[in-house]
C-alpha positions as CSV (number, residue, x, y, z in Angstrom):
1,X,-5.6,-12.8,-10.4
2,X,-6.1,-9.7,-8.3
3,X,-3.0,-7.8,-7.3
4,X,-2.5,-8.1,-3.5
5,X,-3.0,-4.9,-1.5
6,X,-0.8,-5.6,1.6
7,X,2.6,-6.6,0.3
8,X,5.7,-5.0,1.9
9,X,8.9,-4.4,0.1
10,X,10.7,-6.9,2.3
11,X,8.0,-9.5,1.6
12,X,8.3,-9.0,-2.1
13,X,12.1,-9.2,-2.0
14,X,11.9,-12.5,-0.1
15,X,9.2,-13.9,-2.5
16,X,11.5,-13.1,-5.5
17,X,14.1,-15.5,-4.1
18,X,11.9,-18.3,-5.6
19,X,12.8,-17.0,-9.0
20,X,16.5,-16.8,-8.3
21,X,16.7,-13.2,-7.1
22,X,19.2,-12.2,-4.5
23,X,19.5,-8.9,-2.6
24,X,22.7,-7.3,-3.9
25,X,22.4,-3.9,-2.2
26,X,20.1,-1.6,-0.3
27,X,20.2,2.2,-0.7
28,X,18.1,3.9,1.9
29,X,14.5,2.7,1.4
30,X,15.1,0.8,-1.8
31,X,16.2,-2.9,-2.2
32,X,18.0,-4.0,-5.4
33,X,17.4,-7.7,-6.1
34,X,19.2,-9.2,-9.1
35,X,18.9,-12.5,-10.9
36,X,21.1,-14.3,-13.5
37,X,18.2,-16.6,-14.5
38,X,17.4,-16.0,-18.2
39,X,20.2,-13.4,-18.3
40,X,21.1,-10.8,-15.7
41,X,18.2,-8.6,-14.6
42,X,17.9,-6.0,-11.8
43,X,14.8,-4.6,-10.2
44,X,14.3,-1.9,-7.6
45,X,11.9,-2.6,-4.8
46,X,10.8,0.1,-2.4
47,X,11.3,-1.1,1.2
48,X,8.0,0.3,2.5
49,X,5.5,-1.3,4.9
50,X,3.0,-1.5,2.1
51,X,3.9,-1.1,-1.6
52,X,1.4,1.0,-3.6
53,X,-0.7,-1.2,-5.9
54,X,0.4,0.5,-9.1
55,X,4.1,0.2,-8.1
56,X,3.6,-3.5,-7.3
57,X,1.9,-4.1,-10.6
58,X,4.7,-2.4,-12.5
59,X,7.4,-4.5,-10.7
60,X,5.4,-7.7,-11.3
61,X,4.9,-6.8,-15.0
62,X,8.7,-6.2,-15.5
63,X,9.7,-9.4,-13.7
64,X,7.1,-11.4,-15.7
65,X,8.3,-10.0,-19.0
66,X,11.9,-11.0,-18.1
67,X,10.9,-14.6,-17.3
68,X,8.6,-14.9,-20.3
69,X,5.5,-15.2,-18.1
70,X,2.3,-13.4,-17.4
71,X,1.8,-11.3,-14.3
72,X,-0.9,-13.7,-13.1
73,X,1.4,-16.7,-13.5
74,X,4.1,-14.8,-11.7
75,X,1.8,-13.9,-8.8
76,X,0.9,-17.6,-8.5
77,X,4.5,-18.6,-8.3
78,X,5.4,-15.9,-5.7
79,X,2.4,-16.8,-3.5
80,X,1.8,-13.2,-2.5
């Protein structure tokens, strides 16, 4: 699956709720969602109007690894 090009930080943080992530804090322009599913895991999401594609790929890859999934499967689940 192709990485979406128009995802904002807020949209990504909301989509991650489907995987059990909750926003635990926000420092400036960065959101810190955390999950306790499959063990505690934190990720930092830039709260920008559009996340750069490389940054989005990195975030998706890290989240997919934590959930023993592939980035493509994760993108399908998040419906971005």
